[in-house]
C-alpha positions as CSV (number, residue, x, y, z in Angstrom):
1,M,0.0,0.0,0.0
2,G,1.3,3.5,-0.9
3,R,1.6,6.5,1.4
4,I,-1.7,8.1,2.3
5,E,-1.7,11.9,1.6
6,P,-1.7,14.2,4.7
7,N,-5.2,15.6,3.8
8,R,-6.6,12.1,3.5
9,Q,-5.0,11.1,6.9
10,V,-6.5,14.0,8.7
11,D,-9.9,13.5,7.2
12,L,-9.9,9.8,8.1
13,A,-8.9,10.6,11.7
14,A,-11.6,13.4,11.9
15,H,-14.3,11.0,10.6
16,A,-13.2,8.4,13.1
17,A,-13.5,10.9,15.9
18,W,-16.9,12.1,14.6
19,E,-18.1,8.5,14.6
20,V,-17.7,8.3,18.4
21,K,-19.3,11.7,19.0
22,A,-16.2,13.9,19.4
23,R,-17.2,17.5,19.6
24,H,-15.7,20.7,18.1
25,L,-13.4,19.1,15.6
26,I,-10.9,21.6,14.3
27,I,-8.3,20.8,11.7
28,M,-5.2,23.1,11.6
29,D,-3.0,23.1,8.5
30,L,0.6,23.6,9.8
31,R,2.4,23.2,6.5
32,G,4.8,26.1,6.0
33,I,4.3,27.2,9.6
34,S,5.9,24.4,11.6
35,S,8.0,21.3,11.1
36,I,6.1,19.5,13.9
37,A,3.5,18.1,11.6
38,D,1.4,18.9,8.5
39,H,-1.8,19.0,10.5
40,F,-3.3,19.1,14.0
41,L,-6.7,17.6,14.7
42,V,-8.2,19.0,17.9
43,C,-11.4,17.7,19.4
44,S,-13.3,17.5,22.7
45,A,-14.9,14.8,24.7
46,D,-17.4,14.7,27.6
47,S,-15.4,12.6,30.1
48,D,-12.1,10.7,30.5
49,R,-13.8,7.5,29.3
50,H,-15.0,9.4,26.2
51,V,-11.5,10.8,25.6
52,R,-10.1,7.3,25.7
53,A,-12.9,5.9,23.4
54,I,-12.1,8.6,20.8
55,A,-8.4,7.8,21.0
56,D,-9.0,4.1,20.7
57,H,-11.4,4.4,17.7
58,I,-9.1,6.7,15.8
59,G,-6.2,4.3,16.5
60,E,-8.2,1.3,15.2
61,C,-9.4,3.2,12.1
62,L,-6.0,4.5,11.1
63,E,-4.3,1.2,11.8
64,K,-6.7,-0.5,9.3
65,M,-5.4,2.0,6.7
66,H,-1.8,1.0,7.7
67,I,-1.1,4.4,9.2
68,R,1.2,3.7,12.1
69,L,1.1,5.5,15.5
70,H,4.5,6.9,16.4
71,H,3.8,8.1,19.9
72,R,0.9,8.4,22.4
73,E,0.8,10.5,25.6
74,G,-1.8,11.1,28.3
75,Y,-3.8,7.9,28.0
76,H,-3.9,7.1,31.7
77,G,-5.0,10.6,32.9
78,A,-7.2,11.0,29.8
79,R,-7.7,14.8,30.2
80,W,-5.6,15.3,27.1
81,I,-4.5,12.4,24.9
82,L,-2.0,13.2,22.2
83,L,-1.6,10.8,19.2
84,D,1.4,11.4,17.0
85,Y,1.3,10.0,13.5
86,H,4.3,12.1,12.3
87,D,2.5,14.2,9.7
88,L,-0.7,14.3,11.8
89,V,-0.8,15.1,15.5
90,I,-4.2,14.5,17.2
91,H,-5.2,16.3,20.4
92,I,-8.2,14.9,22.3
93,F,-9.2,17.0,25.3
94,D,-11.9,17.1,27.9
95,E,-13.6,20.5,27.7
96,E,-11.9,22.2,30.7
97,T,-8.4,21.2,29.6
98,R,-9.1,22.3,26.0
99,R,-10.2,25.8,27.2
100,Y,-7.1,26.0,29.4
101,Y,-4.6,25.2,26.7
102,N,-6.6,26.9,23.8
103,L,-4.5,25.4,21.0
104,E,-6.6,27.3,18.5
105,R,-5.3,30.6,19.9
106,L,-1.7,29.3,20.3
107,W,-1.7,28.3,16.6
108,A,-3.8,31.2,15.3
109,D,-1.4,31.6,12.3
110,A,-2.4,28.2,11.0
111,P,-5.4,28.0,8.7
112,Q,-8.2,26.3,10.6
113,R,-11.4,24.6,9.6
114,E,-14.1,22.9,11.4
115,Y,-14.7,19.2,10.4
116,Q,-18.1,18.9,8.8
117,R,-19.5,15.5,8.0
């Protein structure tokens, strides 16, 4: 299987998050702004169990497409789980933690769009 384009990766991950009722899905395009990744996907969940469920479902869906997880952080605390897929970094927050860190403001220079199914 060939390499999946960054836009397709982020759309697959956003759809997987949407399938398990993630809220406020924002896609940030970091190309030309940062070498960290091509995209950030940021979403919210209602509880720690919901944060984990979103992370698990995204992981399962991307693995089926042979997109390998490079690194995962925050799974045990589940207030903010970070999934690093090299070109795509996914941030899954509970609402309070998302408001506190406000990645949308920190990365305001990046083009941002809301995921719409």
